[in-house]
N, C-alpha and C positions, 0 to 999 in steps of 0.2 A: 562640472561632473565628468569624470573620466569615462572612457567607453565601457569598461567592465562594470562600473557602478550603474551606468545607464542601462546596460543589458540586464543586470540583476534586478533593477527597479521595474523594468518592463516585465520580466518573468514573474516577479512577486505580484504585480498588479493584474496581469493576465490570469494568473492562478486564481486570484480572488474572483474576478469577473466570470471566467469560464465555469468555475464551481457554482456560482450563483445563477448565471443565465444560460450556461451551455455554450457550445461552439457556435450554433446558428444565431443565438441571441446576443452575441458579443461581436462588435465590429472593431476593426483596427482603430477607428476614430474614438470609440469608447475607451479603449486601452490607452491611447495617447492622451486623452483629456484627463483620465484618472491618474495616470503616471506623471502628468505634466511634462510630456516630451513631445517632440514633433513626430508626425507620421513618418517622415523620412528617416528618422532614427530607428523606428521599428523595422522599416523596409531594409535598412542598411544591415541590421543585425540578423534578421530572420528571413527576408525576401518575400515571405507570404504568411498568411494567417495559419495555413496548414503546417508550415515549417515551425512556426512559433508553438503551435499546439503540441507537435511531436517533441519539441525540445523541452517544453514544460513537463511532459510525461517523463522524459529521460532525467530531467533535473530533479523532479520529485522522487522518482524511483531511487536515484543515486543518493539523494539526501536521506531517505528512509533507511536504505541499506547501510550507509555510513553511520547513521545514528544508532541503529541496532548493534553494529559492531563495537560501538563505544559504551554499551551498557556495562556498568561496573561489575567486576567479579563474574564474568561470563562462564569461566571454567568451574565455578562453584554452584551455579544455579541448577535447580531441578527443571524438568521440562515445564511443569506448571508455572514456576517462578519466571522462567523466560517468556512463556506465552503471555503471562499477565503483564510483564514489562512491555512487550511488543504491543499488546492491546492498549496499554496506557499511552504509548507513543503515538499510535495511529489515531486514538481518540482525540488527543490534543492537537493533532494536525490533520483533521478530517478533510479540509479543503484540498490538501495534496492528495490524499487517498481517493477522494471522489473524482478528481481529475484523471487519476491513473485509470479508473474504471470507465469514466465517461468516454474516453477515447475509443473504447471497444464498441460503444453503442451509438457512435455518431456516424450514420451512414452517408452523410453529405460530404465527409472528408474523402478526397480522392487519394488513393494509396498507390504510390509508385513502388511496386514490389521490387523491381530491380534496384532502385535507389535505396530502399530499406535494407536489402540484403548487402548492399555495398557499405552503407553507413553503419548497419547493425545498431540503429538507435534504440529500438524497442527491445528491452530485455525480456527473456522468457522466464516465467515463474515469479512468485512473490518475493519481495525483498526480505532478506534474512533467512532464505531457505537453507543455505548451507550451514548456517549457525544452528538452526533448529535441528537439522539432521544430526549434527555432531552431538548435541545434548541428548537427543533421543537415543542415539547409539550408545552413549555412555551410560544411560539409565537402564536400557533394556538389553543391551549386549549386541555385539557385532555378529553373533551367531544367528540372530533373527535375520531372515532373508532381506536383502537390500530392497526388493520390491515392496515388502511389507513396511519397512521403515519409511520408505518414500511415501507410501499410502498414508501412514500415520502423520507424517510431516505436512503433507498437502491438505489433509482434512482439518488439522488443527489451524493452519494458517487461513484456509478458506472460511472456517467458522468465525474466527475473530475479525476477519475482513468484513464478512457479512454483518456481524454485530455492529462494528464501527460505522459502517455505511448506514445502517438503519438508525442508529442512535444519533447520527449527525444531522438528520432531517429535523426541521422545526416541528413537524407533526409528531414525531416520536419524542422529541424533547418535552413537548407539552404533556404527552401521555405519561412520560416517566414521572413527572411531578405528582401525578395522581395515582400511581401504582406502587404499592409497598413492595411488590415482588421485583421491582426494577431499581431498587436502591443500589448504590455502588457495592455494598457488601453482598447483596443477593446475586448481583451479576458476577462478582468474583467467585462466589460459591458455585454458581452454575458453570462457569468456565473450568473451575477445578474438577468438578464432576465429569465434565466432557473430556478433559485431558486424561483423567484416570480411566475412563471407559475406552478411549482410543488406545491407550497403551496396554490395557488389559487384553483388548482384542488382538493387538499385535503379538503379545506373548502367547496367546491361545493359538494363533496361527502357526507358531513354531511347533507346538505339540501336535497339531493336526498333520503337518507335512513330515514330521520326523519318521524315519523308517522303523 
């Protein structure tokens, strides 16, 4: 196996284990055994478990961003259609999404701020933010204040991120099976109503601040 394939295999395996057991519950040995690689190979590519965890975050973030950018007919989608596509992508790749969030809540990871600033490994803002902003602007107009459009974009992405995180847990998966209001169609309707409410509020803000 060439070095890049080995590195990708380690990242894929570690993503699965970190998502299931968290940072503290996953050891380098666990990852090596699951990926069928030597511990020395992990140390060679990542030098430490912390570095591996950060690289997984960056890898998953970049993957989601690139996947969103490849959504067909982006320039023809409404805001709701785009948000639904992103929700579908995040739901189908919940382990990647969960790891992106878990890194924020793992207090045992030592953060070298100077190194992070140098490497700029951790992106700011959700993946697809610029794309959602462009679609919102096209739908409600560039005359809506930038701060208002950013507010709408952030709330829409926060909402679907939270839904995907909740629905990815085994607890919620079991509950969904028993709740008629949590069918795929009902969830889609709920997201559509939320998008409409956010965009309507953004349009209202324009009339409020107009001279």
